[in-house]
C-alpha positions as CSV (number, residue, x, y, z in Angstrom):
1,M,107.5,102.8,110.2
2,F,110.1,100.3,110.7
3,K,113.0,99.0,108.0
4,K,112.6,95.4,109.3
5,P,109.0,94.4,108.9
6,E,108.9,91.7,111.2
7,P,105.4,90.8,112.4
8,L,106.4,91.7,116.2
9,L,107.9,95.0,115.2
10,I,104.6,95.7,113.1
11,E,102.5,94.7,116.1
12,A,104.6,96.9,118.2
13,A,104.1,99.9,116.0
14,Q,100.5,99.3,116.0
15,R,100.4,99.4,119.8
16,V,102.4,102.4,120.0
17,A,100.1,104.2,117.7
18,Q,97.2,103.1,119.8
19,R,98.6,104.3,122.8
20,I,99.3,107.7,121.2
21,R,95.6,107.7,119.8
22,V,94.1,106.9,123.3
23,G,96.4,109.1,125.2
24,I,95.4,112.3,123.2
25,S,92.0,111.4,123.2
26,E,91.8,111.0,126.9
27,S,94.2,113.9,127.9
28,L,92.5,116.6,126.1
29,P,89.0,118.1,127.4
30,P,86.1,118.4,125.2
31,L,86.0,121.3,123.0
32,P,83.7,124.4,123.9
33,D,81.1,122.8,121.6
34,G,81.3,119.4,123.4
35,C,83.1,117.5,120.5
36,R,86.0,115.6,121.7
37,V,89.6,115.5,120.0
38,T,90.1,112.2,118.3
39,L,93.2,111.0,116.4
40,S,93.2,108.5,113.3
41,L,96.4,106.8,112.4
42,G,97.9,104.8,109.6
43,V,100.7,102.4,110.2
44,A,102.9,100.9,107.4
45,A,106.1,99.0,107.3
46,Y,108.5,98.4,104.4
47,P,111.3,95.8,103.8
48,F,114.9,97.1,103.7
49,G,115.7,98.5,100.3
50,S,112.0,99.0,99.2
51,D,110.8,102.4,98.1
52,L,110.2,104.6,101.3
53,R,107.9,106.9,99.3
54,E,105.7,103.9,98.7
55,A,105.7,103.0,102.5
56,V,104.7,106.5,103.3
57,M,101.9,106.5,100.8
58,Q,100.6,103.1,102.3
59,A,100.6,104.8,105.6
60,D,98.8,107.9,104.2
61,R,96.0,105.7,102.7
62,K,95.6,103.7,105.9
63,H,95.3,107.1,107.6
64,F,92.5,108.1,105.3
65,R,90.8,104.6,105.5
66,A,90.8,105.2,109.3
67,K,89.0,108.5,109.0
68,E,86.5,107.2,106.5
69,S,85.9,104.1,108.5
70,G,84.5,106.2,111.6
71,R,87.7,107.9,112.9
72,D,89.5,107.6,116.1
73,Q,91.3,104.4,115.1
74,V,94.5,102.7,114.0
75,V,94.7,101.0,110.6
76,V,97.6,98.8,109.7
77,S,98.8,98.3,106.2
78,P,100.1,95.2,104.7
79,L,103.8,95.0,103.7
80,V,104.6,97.0,100.7
81,N,105.8,93.9,98.8
82,D,102.6,92.0,99.9
83,V,100.2,94.6,98.3
C-alpha cells in the first residue's frame, strides 16, 4: 500500500506484486503430489489521512477475490474513497 495513491504508484505496486507472484511460482518446485505453489495477492492504496484499516480490509477483500477467481493472480482495489 502507498500513502499517495497516484495512478503510477498503484500501477507500480501492482507490477511489484505480480513479480513477487511469478517469482514464487517459478522458483519453487512442484509439491510431491504434483501440485505447484501459487500466490494470490490483493493490492490497495489509500489517500493520505484516510483510515488505514479500511485500506487493509480492501486489500484483504481483493486477496480473497483473487483466490475465488481462480487463484495465482493479483487483484487491485480502487481507491478507498472511490468505493
